[in-house]
N, C-alpha and C positions, 0 to 999 in steps of 0.2 A: 076640715070637718068642723062644724059649728057646735056650740055647747048643747044644742038640742039633740044632737046625734050621739051623745055619750051613752055608753051602755050601762045605764043606772041599775037595772035589775040584775045584770051579771056582776056588777061591782058590789052591790049589797049582798047577794048570795055568796059570792066568793069571800067577801070580808067576814061574814058570819061563819063560813066554813073554816077559815083560818083561825078565828077566835075560838071556835069549838074544838078544833084539833089541839090548840094550845091548852085549853082547859082540861081536855081529857088527858094530855100528857102530864099536866101538873097533878091531876088526881092520881095517875099511875105512880108518880114519884112519891106521893104521900102514902099510898097504900103499900108500896113495896120499898121500904127504906133499904139502902145499901148496908148490909149487916154481915160482917165476917166472923160471926161467933154467936153471941146472944144466948138465949135460953135453950136453944136446940143443940148447942155445943158444936156448931158447924153444920155437919150433915148436908142437906140439900139447900139450905137457906142461902149460903153465899152464891151458889150458882144461880138460883132463882132471883135473888135481888139484883145481881148483875145483868141477868137476862132482861128483866123488866126495865132496868135503868137504860140499857142499850135501846130497848124499844122506845122508851120515853124520849131519849135524846134524839133519835131519828124522827120521832113524831113532832118534837119541837122544831126541828129544822124544816120539816115539811110544812108545819103550820106558818112559820115565818115566811117561807118562800111563797106560800099561797097568799099570805097578806101582802107581800111585795107585788105579786101578780095582780092583786085586786087594785092596789094603789096605781100601778102602771095602767091597768084598764082605764081608770078614771082620768089620769093625767095625760096619757098618750092614746087617745081614742083612734088615731090613725093606725095603731099597731094592735088593734083589738084581736085579730085572728092569731097573732103570735102569743099574746098573753092568755087568750082563751085556751090555746093548745097547752101552754105551760100549766095553767090551772087544772085543766082536765087531766093531764097526765099525773100531776102531783096528787090530785084527789083520789085517783084510782090507786096509786101507790100507797096512799095513806090507809087504804082499806086493810092492808096487810099489817098495819101498825096501830090499830085501834080506830082509826078513821073518825076521830072526834065524836065518840059515842055513836058511831055509824051515821048519824044524821049530818055530821060535819062533812063527811066524804060525799054523801048524797047531795048536799047543798053545793059542794064544789063541783061535782059532776054536772049538775044542772047549770050552775053559773058559767062554767067552761063551755057548755054547749050553747047557752044563750049568747055568749060572746062570739063563738064561731058563726052562729047564724045571723048575727046582727049586721 
């Protein structure tokens, strides 16, 4: 496959998707610090902090994997269908973990579909 047949649009959208998902998980980590005491004397805060940290860590993993998929789309254009499927599945899963302010998941879904149809 020549350089002219690289899935540029799918690559750019997937790259943006991964970056937005990473940004939203970083935001989640700063908004819900892991706190096992604090001003509320325990209560619900330890559970909620741990809950959001778990979501943020899963979201970070999804964002990194989408970024890897985007890079693989660009570097291995002969495997576009495989990496498009990976990106599409990960973007749909990311919807359950914040989805990169939702727009990240939407860009990932569009990027995965573009990769599959190219």
